[in-house]
C-alpha positions in Angstrom: 0.1 0.0 -0.1 2.3 2.1 0.7 4.7 1.7 -2.4 2.0 2.7 -4.3 1.1 6.0 -2.1 4.9 6.8 -2.6 4.9 5.8 -7.2 1.2 8.1 -6.9 4.2 11.0 -5.3 5.7 10.2 -7.8 3.7 10.6 -10.6 1.7 13.9 -9.1 4.8 15.0 -8.8 6.1 14.7 -12.5 3.1 16.2 -13.8 3.8 19.3 -11.6 7.0 20.3 -12.6 7.4 18.2 -16.1 5.8 20.0 -18.6 8.7 21.4 -20.2 10.7 18.1 -19.4 7.7 16.3 -20.4 7.9 17.7 -23.8 12.2 17.7 -24.0 11.6 14.0 -23.1 9.2 13.1 -26.2 11.7 15.3 -28.6 15.1 13.1 -26.6 12.6 9.8 -28.2 11.8 11.6 -31.5 15.8 12.1 -32.1 16.3 8.4 -30.8 14.0 7.7 -32.7 15.2 8.7 -35.9 19.2 7.8 -35.3 18.1 4.3 -35.2 16.8 5.3 -39.1 20.8 6.6 -39.6 21.8 3.4 -38.1 19.9 1.5 -40.9 20.2 3.5 -43.4 24.3 3.8 -42.2 23.9 -0.4 -43.2 23.0 0.9 -47.0 26.4 3.0 -46.8 28.2 -0.1 -45.2 27.2 -2.0 -47.8 27.9 -0.4 -51.0 31.4 -0.1 -49.1 31.5 -3.9 -49.5 30.3 -3.6 -53.2 33.2 -1.4 -54.4 35.3 -3.4 -52.3 33.8 -6.4 -54.7 34.1 -4.7 -58.1 37.8 -4.4 -57.2 38.6 -7.8 -56.3 39.5 -7.0 -52.7 37.8 -9.7 -51.0 39.2 -9.3 -47.5 37.6 -5.7 -47.4 34.8 -6.7 -49.1 33.9 -9.8 -46.0 35.3 -7.4 -43.2 32.6 -4.3 -44.9 30.1 -6.6 -44.1 31.3 -8.2 -41.5 30.7 -4.3 -40.2 27.3 -4.4 -41.8 26.0 -7.1 -40.4 27.1 -6.1 -36.9 24.7 -2.8 -37.4 22.5 -4.7 -38.9 21.6 -6.9 -35.4 21.8 -4.0 -33.4 19.0 -1.5 -35.9 15.6 -3.6 -34.7 16.2 -4.2 -31.4 17.2 -0.7 -30.9 13.6 0.7 -33.0 12.4 -1.7 -30.6 13.6 -0.3 -27.1 12.4 3.5 -29.0 9.4 2.6 -30.4 10.5 3.9 -33.8 7.1 3.0 -35.3 5.3 5.6 -32.6 8.5 7.8 -31.9 9.4 8.9 -35.9 5.7 7.2 -38.1 6.7 9.4 -41.3 9.6 6.7 -41.9 9.2 3.3 -42.9 12.1 1.8 -41.8 11.4 -2.1 -42.1 11.3 -1.4 -45.9 14.9 0.0 -45.7 16.1 -2.8 -43.6 15.0 -5.2 -45.9 16.3 -3.6 -48.9 19.9 -3.7 -46.8 19.4 -7.0 -46.0 19.0 -8.5 -49.7 22.4 -5.9 -50.9 23.9 -6.9 -47.4 23.2 -11.0 -48.0 22.3 -11.4 -50.9 22.9 -9.5 -53.8 26.9 -8.4 -52.7 27.6 -12.2 -51.9 26.2 -13.3 -55.3 27.9 -11.0 -57.2 31.5 -12.0 -55.6 30.7 -15.6 -55.9 30.3 -14.9 -59.5 32.9 -12.4 -60.3 35.8 -14.4 -57.8 37.9 -16.7 -60.1 37.5 -20.2 -59.6 39.8 -22.3 -57.3 39.4 -25.0 -59.9 41.2 -22.8 -63.0 44.8 -23.6 -63.5 
């Protein structure tokens, strides 16, 4: 019972003095949601770096860029859920961009690398 009363008092204090801070916190969440979109978009940039390395037949560099893109792809989803991107920055659909980046990273660039790399059987 005492915990409930303390929680209510804390909520009342927040409402009384938190007009501007509540707005500030809302803006902070919007900026964090936008940052998640930018992080997802950086995966496209990393994929393009991997593609450029593949065109120049620098396979080790290509795999390095793909690993970094894999890392970015692994953390952008949990961050999007944490900062409720669909609610805090609804103007932009990050799911579609994530699908495009995933296709580049996991399908197109490896297929291009396999197609253009020298065959180990060729003498």
